[in-house]
C-alpha positions in Angstrom: -0.1 -0.1 0.0 1.2 3.6 -0.7 0.5 6.3 1.8 0.4 10.1 0.9 0.3 12.5 3.9 -0.8 16.1 3.9 -2.1 18.8 5.9 0.9 20.1 7.7 1.8 23.6 8.1 2.6 26.6 10.3 0.3 27.4 13.3 0.3 29.4 16.2 0.0 28.0 19.6 -3.5 27.0 20.5 -4.5 26.6 16.9 -5.6 23.5 15.0 -4.4 21.4 12.0 -6.0 18.4 10.4 -3.6 15.9 8.9 -4.9 13.2 6.1 -3.2 10.3 4.8 -4.6 8.8 1.7 -3.9 5.1 1.1 -3.9 3.4 -2.3 -2.8 0.0 -3.8 -4.0 -2.0 -0.9 -7.3 -3.1 0.9 -7.8 -0.4 3.3 -9.8 -2.2 5.8 -6.9 -4.7 6.4 -4.5 -2.3 7.9 -4.1 -0.9 11.4 -3.2 2.8 10.9 -1.1 4.9 13.0 0.3 8.3 13.2 4.0 9.1 14.4 6.2 12.2 14.7 9.8 13.0 14.8 11.0 16.2 16.4 14.4 17.7 15.7 17.0 15.5 17.5 14.5 13.3 18.6 13.5 9.6 18.0 10.3 8.7 16.1 7.4 8.4 18.6 3.8 7.2 18.5 1.1 9.8 18.5 -2.1 7.8 17.6 -3.5 4.5 16.2 -6.7 3.1 15.1 -7.8 -0.5 14.4 -8.9 -2.1 11.3 -12.5 -1.7 12.4 -12.1 2.0 13.4 -12.8 1.4 16.9 -10.6 1.6 20.1 -8.2 4.5 19.2 -5.2 4.8 21.0 -3.2 8.0 22.1 0.0 9.0 23.5 -0.4 10.6 26.6 1.2 13.9 25.5 -1.8 14.2 23.0 -4.6 12.6 24.7 -7.5 15.0 24.9 -6.3 17.2 22.1 -5.9 15.0 18.9 -8.3 12.9 17.5 -7.6 9.9 14.9 -10.3 8.7 12.5 -10.5 6.7 9.4 -12.8 7.0 6.3 -13.1 3.8 4.5 -15.1 5.3 1.7 -12.0 7.8 1.0 -9.2 5.3 2.0 -8.0 8.1 4.3 -7.0 8.4 7.9 -7.2 11.7 9.6 -5.6 13.3 12.6 -7.3 16.3 14.1 -4.9 18.4 16.1 -6.5 21.1 18.3 -4.8 23.2 21.2 -1.4 22.9 19.5 1.7 23.4 21.6 5.1 24.2 20.5 6.4 21.0 21.6 4.1 19.4 18.9 6.5 20.8 16.2 7.6 17.8 14.2 7.5 15.8 11.0 4.3 13.5 11.1 4.1 10.4 9.5 1.3 8.1 8.7 1.9 4.2 8.8 0.1 1.1 8.1 0.5 -2.3 9.7 -0.9 -5.4 7.6 -0.8 -8.1 10.3 0.1 -6.6 13.6 -2.3 -5.5 16.3 -2.6 -1.9 17.1 1.0 -1.0 18.6 2.8 2.0 19.6 6.1 0.6 18.1 7.1 2.0 14.7 8.8 -1.6 14.0 5.2 -3.1 14.0 4.2 -1.0 10.8 5.0 -2.1 7.4 4.1 0.8 5.3 5.0 4.7 5.8 4.2 7.9 4.1 6.5 10.6 3.4 5.9 12.7 6.2 4.5 16.2 6.6 5.9 19.1 8.6 4.0 20.6 11.5 5.5 23.8 13.0 3.7 25.3 16.1 5.1 28.9 16.9 4.7 30.2 20.4 
């Protein structure tokens, strides 16, 4: 499956962005989907994930209550709605798909990755 992420940009603290990740070339419902991010000088970290059925989303503690992950099977797209953004949310955000694994916070469990989209939050 190929993943194409979009929607990043520059936003002031407290603002919102919605990231999108369009999937093609595979059976969308077969994949667990996740969002990860990598800030300057940091390791890639889990942000949010959603199961094949769309239920039981999971979030990193740092974004819980501010970010919402969702998936639209009709559009083969996964979204990340980001509200109340903070400067520490600044990072390159990646979408990822796992063909066989259950929902996981570990990047190594994901088989396919999008190209990343930059999110910059100014103070």
